[in-house]
Every structure is written in C-alpha cells, then in structure tokens.
TIRO-2110 file (N, C-alpha, C; in Angstrom, 1 decimal):
// TIRO-2110
117.9, 108.7, 103.3, N, 1, A
117.1, 108.3, 102.8, CA, 1, A
115.8, 108.2, 104.1, C, 1, A
116.1, 107.0, 105.2, N, 2, A
116.1, 106.8, 106.4, CA, 2, A
114.4, 105.7, 106.6, C, 2, A
113.0, 106.5, 106.9, N, 3, A
112.4, 105.7, 106.2, CA, 3, A
111.2, 105.7, 105.2, C, 3, A
111.4, 107.1, 104.8, N, 4, A
111.1, 107.0, 103.6, CA, 4, A
111.4, 106.4, 102.4, C, 4, A
112.9, 106.1, 102.3, N, 5, A
113.5, 104.8, 102.2, CA, 5, A
113.5, 103.5, 101.9, C, 5, A
112.9, 103.0, 103.2, N, 6, A
112.3, 101.5, 103.4, CA, 6, A
110.6, 102.0, 102.7, C, 6, A
110.1, 102.9, 103.4, N, 7, A
108.9, 102.6, 103.0, CA, 7, A
109.1, 102.0, 101.4, C, 7, A
109.2, 102.9, 99.8, N, 8, A
109.6, 103.2, 98.4, CA, 8, A
109.9, 101.2, 98.4, C, 8, A
110.9, 101.0, 99.4, N, 9, A
111.4, 99.6, 99.2, CA, 9, A
110.0, 98.3, 99.2, C, 9, A
109.7, 98.9, 100.5, N, 10, A
108.5, 98.2, 101.0, CA, 10, A
107.5, 97.6, 99.9, C, 10, A
107.3, 99.0, 99.2, N, 11, A
105.9, 99.2, 97.9, CA, 11, A
106.8, 98.0, 96.6, C, 11, A
108.1, 98.3, 96.9, N, 12, A
108.7, 97.9, 95.6, CA, 12, A
108.6, 96.3, 95.5, C, 12, A
108.9, 95.9, 97.0, N, 13, A
109.1, 94.2, 97.1, CA, 13, A
106.9, 94.3, 97.4, C, 13, A
106.2, 94.8, 97.7, N, 14, A
104.8, 94.4, 97.5, CA, 14, A
104.5, 94.5, 95.6, C, 14, A
105.3, 94.9, 95.2, N, 15, A
104.7, 94.9, 93.8, CA, 15, A
104.5, 93.7, 92.9, C, 15, A
106.2, 93.6, 93.5, N, 16, A
107.5, 92.9, 92.7, CA, 16, A
105.9, 91.5, 93.6, C, 16, A
106.3, 91.5, 94.4, N, 17, A
105.8, 89.7, 94.7, CA, 17, A
104.6, 89.8, 94.8, C, 17, A
103.1, 90.9, 93.8, N, 18, A
101.1, 90.3, 93.3, CA, 18, A
101.8, 90.4, 92.3, C, 18, A
102.9, 91.0, 91.5, N, 19, A
103.5, 90.4, 90.2, CA, 19, A
103.9, 88.7, 90.5, C, 19, A
104.6, 88.6, 90.7, N, 20, A
105.0, 87.4, 91.4, CA, 20, A
104.0, 86.2, 91.2, C, 20, A
103.2, 86.4, 92.0, N, 21, A
102.0, 85.4, 92.4, CA, 21, A
101.3, 85.8, 91.4, C, 21, A
100.3, 86.5, 91.2, N, 22, A
100.2, 86.8, 90.1, CA, 22, A
100.2, 85.5, 88.5, C, 22, A
102.0, 85.5, 88.4, N, 23, A
102.1, 84.5, 87.6, CA, 23, A
102.2, 83.2, 87.3, C, 23, A
102.5, 83.4, 88.3, N, 24, A
102.2, 82.0, 89.4, CA, 24, A
100.8, 81.4, 89.4, C, 24, A
100.0, 82.4, 89.5, N, 25, A
98.4, 81.6, 89.2, CA, 25, A
98.1, 81.4, 87.9, C, 25, A
99.0, 82.2, 87.2, N, 26, A
98.5, 81.7, 85.9, CA, 26, A
98.9, 81.1, 85.0, C, 26, A
100.3, 80.3, 85.9, N, 27, A
101.1, 79.1, 85.1, CA, 27, A
100.8, 77.7, 85.7, C, 27, A
100.0, 78.3, 86.8, N, 28, A
99.3, 77.4, 87.7, CA, 28, A
100.7, 77.1, 88.7, C, 28, A
101.4, 77.2, 88.9, N, 29, A
102.7, 76.9, 89.6, CA, 29, A
102.9, 77.3, 91.0, C, 29, A
102.6, 76.7, 91.6, N, 30, A
101.9, 76.7, 93.8, CA, 30, A
103.3, 77.5, 94.3, C, 30, A
104.4, 77.1, 93.4, N, 31, A
105.2, 77.7, 94.8, CA, 31, A
105.9, 79.1, 94.3, C, 31, A
105.8, 79.6, 92.7, N, 32, A
105.5, 80.8, 92.3, CA, 32, A
105.1, 82.1, 93.1, C, 32, A
103.7, 81.0, 93.5, N, 33, A
102.6, 81.6, 93.8, CA, 33, A
102.7, 82.1, 95.5, C, 33, A
103.7, 81.2, 95.8, N, 34, A
103.8, 81.6, 97.8, CA, 34, A
105.2, 82.1, 98.0, C, 34, A
105.9, 82.2, 96.7, N, 35, A
107.0, 82.8, 96.9, CA, 35, A
106.3, 84.4, 97.0, C, 35, A
105.9, 84.9, 95.6, N, 36, A
105.5, 86.1, 95.4, CA, 36, A
104.4, 86.5, 96.5, C, 36, A
104.0, 85.3, 97.5, N, 37, A
103.0, 86.2, 98.7, CA, 37, A
103.5, 86.6, 99.2, C, 37, A
104.9, 85.7, 99.5, N, 38, A
105.5, 85.7, 101.0, CA, 38, A
106.3, 86.8, 100.5, C, 38, A
106.9, 87.6, 99.5, N, 39, A
107.3, 88.7, 99.6, CA, 39, A
106.5, 90.0, 99.7, C, 39, A
105.7, 90.1, 98.8, N, 40, A
104.8, 90.8, 99.7, CA, 40, A
104.0, 91.1, 100.4, C, 40, A
104.3, 90.0, 101.5, N, 41, A
103.7, 90.5, 103.1, CA, 41, A
105.2, 91.1, 103.3, C, 41, A
106.3, 90.5, 103.2, N, 42, A
107.2, 90.8, 103.5, CA, 42, A
107.7, 93.0, 102.9, C, 42, A
106.9, 92.9, 102.0, N, 43, A
107.3, 94.7, 101.5, CA, 43, A
106.3, 95.1, 102.4, C, 43, A
104.5, 95.0, 102.7, N, 44, A
103.6, 95.6, 102.8, CA, 44, A
104.2, 95.6, 105.1, C, 44, A
105.3, 94.5, 105.0, N, 45, A
105.4, 94.5, 106.9, CA, 45, A
106.7, 95.6, 107.0, C, 45, A
107.6, 95.7, 105.9, N, 46, A
108.4, 96.3, 105.7, CA, 46, A
108.2, 97.9, 105.9, C, 46, A
107.3, 98.2, 105.0, N, 47, A
106.1, 99.6, 105.0, CA, 47, A
105.8, 99.8, 106.2, C, 47, A
104.9, 98.9, 106.8, N, 48, A
104.5, 99.1, 108.6, CA, 48, A
105.4, 99.5, 109.3, C, 48, A
106.4, 98.7, 109.3, N, 49, A
107.2, 99.0, 110.1, CA, 49, A
108.0, 100.9, 110.0, C, 49, A
108.1, 101.3, 108.8, N, 50, A
108.7, 102.7, 108.2, CA, 50, A
107.7, 103.0, 109.2, C, 50, A
106.4, 102.8, 108.8, N, 51, A
104.9, 104.5, 108.7, CA, 51, A
104.9, 104.1, 111.0, C, 51, A
105.5, 103.0, 111.8, N, 52, A
105.4, 103.1, 112.8, CA, 52, A
106.7, 103.6, 113.8, C, 52, A
107.6, 103.9, 112.5, N, 53, A
109.0, 104.3, 113.5, CA, 53, A
109.1, 106.1, 113.1, C, 53, A
108.5, 106.4, 112.1, N, 54, A
107.2, 107.5, 111.7, CA, 54, A
106.6, 108.1, 113.0, C, 54, A
105.8, 107.3, 113.1, N, 55, A
104.4, 107.5, 113.9, CA, 55, A
105.1, 107.7, 115.4, C, 55, A
106.3, 106.9, 115.7, N, 56, A
107.0, 107.4, 117.2, CA, 56, A
107.8, 109.0, 116.8, C, 56, A
108.3, 109.2, 116.2, N, 57, A
109.2, 109.9, 116.2, CA, 57, A
108.2, 111.3, 116.0, C, 57, A
106.8, 111.1, 115.4, N, 58, A
106.3, 112.4, 115.6, CA, 58, A
105.5, 112.6, 117.2, C, 58, A
105.7, 111.6, 117.4, N, 59, A
104.8, 111.6, 119.2, CA, 59, A
105.9, 112.1, 120.0, C, 59, A
107.4, 111.7, 119.8, N, 60, A
108.5, 112.6, 120.7, CA, 60, A
108.4, 113.9, 120.2, C, 60, A
108.6, 113.9, 119.2, N, 61, A
108.1, 115.3, 118.6, CA, 61, A
106.9, 116.4, 119.3, C, 61, A
106.3, 115.6, 119.6, N, 62, A
105.2, 116.3, 120.1, CA, 62, A
105.0, 116.2, 121.7, C, 62, A
105.7, 115.7, 122.2, N, 63, A
106.3, 115.6, 123.6, CA, 63, A
107.1, 116.6, 123.9, C, 63, A
108.3, 117.2, 122.8, N, 64, A
109.4, 117.9, 123.0, CA, 64, A
108.5, 118.9, 122.6, C, 64, A
107.6, 118.6, 121.8, N, 65, A
107.2, 120.9, 121.3, CA, 65, A
106.0, 120.9, 122.6, C, 65, A
106.0, 120.3, 123.2, N, 66, A
104.6, 120.4, 124.6, CA, 66, A
105.8, 120.8, 125.8, C, 66, A
106.7, 120.4, 125.4, N, 67, A
107.6, 120.2, 127.5, CA, 67, A
108.3, 122.0, 127.0, C, 67, A
108.4, 122.3, 125.6, N, 68, A
109.7, 123.2, 125.1, CA, 68, A
108.4, 125.1, 125.7, C, 68, A
106.7, 124.5, 124.9, N, 69, A
106.4, 125.1, 125.8, CA, 69, A
105.0, 125.3, 127.0, C, 69, A
105.4, 124.4, 127.5, N, 70, A
105.2, 125.1, 128.9, CA, 70, A
106.3, 125.4, 129.8, C, 70, A
107.8, 125.2, 129.3, N, 71, A
108.7, 126.1, 130.0, CA, 71, A
108.5, 127.6, 129.4, C, 71, A
108.3, 127.7, 128.4, N, 72, A
107.9, 129.5, 127.5, CA, 72, A
106.9, 129.6, 128.6, C, 72, A
106.0, 128.7, 128.4, N, 73, A
105.0, 129.6, 129.9, CA, 73, A
106.4, 129.5, 131.0, C, 73, A
106.1, 129.0, 131.9, N, 74, A
107.2, 128.9, 132.7, CA, 74, A
107.8, 130.0, 132.8, C, 74, A
108.5, 130.4, 132.0, N, 75, A
109.7, 131.5, 131.5, CA, 75, A
108.8, 132.8, 131.3, C, 75, A
107.8, 132.9, 130.6, N, 76, A
107.4, 134.1, 129.8, CA, 76, A
108.0, 134.3, 128.7, C, 76, A
108.3, 133.3, 128.0, N, 77, A
109.4, 133.6, 126.9, CA, 77, A
108.7, 133.0, 125.5, C, 77, A
107.9, 134.4, 124.7, N, 78, A
106.4, 134.0, 124.4, CA, 78, A
107.7, 133.1, 123.1, C, 78, A
109.0, 133.4, 122.4, N, 79, A
109.6, 133.2, 121.2, CA, 79, A
109.3, 131.7, 121.8, C, 79, A
109.7, 130.8, 122.9, N, 80, A
109.8, 129.5, 123.2, CA, 80, A
109.0, 128.9, 123.1, C, 80, A
107.7, 130.2, 123.3, N, 81, A
105.9, 129.2, 123.9, CA, 81, A
106.0, 128.7, 121.8, C, 81, A
106.0, 129.6, 121.2, N, 82, A
105.7, 130.3, 120.2, CA, 82, A
106.6, 128.4, 119.4, C, 82, A
108.0, 128.1, 119.6, N, 83, A
109.1, 127.4, 118.7, CA, 83, A
108.1, 125.8, 119.6, C, 83, A
107.8, 125.6, 120.4, N, 84, A
107.2, 124.4, 121.4, CA, 84, A
105.3, 124.0, 120.5, C, 84, A
105.1, 125.1, 120.6, N, 85, A
103.6, 124.7, 119.2, CA, 85, A
104.0, 124.4, 118.3, C, 85, A
104.7, 125.3, 117.5, N, 86, A
105.5, 124.7, 116.0, CA, 86, A
106.1, 123.5, 116.1, C, 86, A
106.8, 122.9, 116.9, N, 87, A
106.9, 121.6, 116.7, CA, 87, A
106.5, 120.6, 117.1, C, 87, A
105.4, 120.9, 118.4, N, 88, A
103.8, 120.3, 118.9, CA, 88, A
102.9, 119.9, 117.7, C, 88, A
103.2, 120.8, 116.6, N, 89, A
101.8, 120.5, 115.5, CA, 89, A
102.9, 119.7, 114.4, C, 89, A
104.1, 120.3, 114.1, N, 90, A
104.7, 119.3, 113.1, CA, 90, A
105.2, 117.7, 113.9, C, 90, A
105.0, 117.7, 115.1, N, 91, A
104.8, 116.4, 115.3, CA, 91, A
103.6, 115.6, 114.8, C, 91, A
103.0, 116.2, 115.3, N, 92, A
101.3, 115.6, 115.0, CA, 92, A
101.3, 115.5, 113.4, C, 92, A
101.2, 116.4, 112.9, N, 93, A
101.3, 115.9, 111.4, CA, 93, A
102.3, 114.7, 110.8, C, 93, A
103.4, 114.2, 111.5, N, 94, A
104.2, 113.7, 111.2, CA, 94, A
103.0, 112.4, 111.8, C, 94, A
102.8, 112.4, 112.7, N, 95, A
102.1, 110.9, 113.3, CA, 95, A
100.8, 110.6, 112.4, C, 95, A
100.1, 111.9, 112.2, N, 96, A
98.7, 111.5, 111.6, CA, 96, A
99.4, 110.8, 109.8, C, 96, A
100.4, 111.7, 109.6, N, 97, A
100.9, 111.1, 108.2, CA, 97, A
101.3, 109.3, 107.5, C, 97, A
101.6, 109.5, 108.4, N, 98, A
101.8, 107.9, 108.7, CA, 98, A
100.8, 107.2, 109.6, C, 98, A
99.5, 107.6, 109.4, N, 99, A
98.9, 106.2, 110.4, CA, 99, A
98.1, 104.9, 109.7, C, 99, A
END
C-alpha cells in the first residue's frame, strides 16, 4: 500500500484526534483535549511525510524521463524519446498531485 496507506492512516489519526479533542472540550477534560490534539497533529505529520515521499518520487521520475529523452535525442531513437517524455510527464503529475 505504501504512501497511500500512510496517508490513509494519517487521515484516520487526524479524524480520531479531532474527535477526541472535541470530546475533551465537551467534558472539560484538558488531558483528553491535549491527547486528541497530539493525535491529530501526528496524523497530519504522517500525511505530510507520505506526500513528501511521493513528491520526491515524482521528481526522480521526471529526472529519469528527462535523461531517457535526452539519450533518445542523442541516439536519434524516437521511441526512447517518447518513453522519456511520458515518464517525465508521469513524474510531474505525481509531484503535483502531492503538493
């Protein structure tokens, strides 16, 4: 599941933490509020880490595609150029989807 799984776990922690914090507010329980807020922040951090890993992977795909495209240009290989361009676009999309 990888980074998607981490994002899902992070969102679940965030939602659980928010609910616990609100319950703590309703019960006037400061410890429960603090624990809920901590869990919520942990979930947000987990999601951000997963997005950062995906952005990094997208940047790597872009660079790899660019190199393949340049190699195709040098070798006059249209298929290699096209594959490189496609991989570069895939990496760009992956990076932008995780901003």
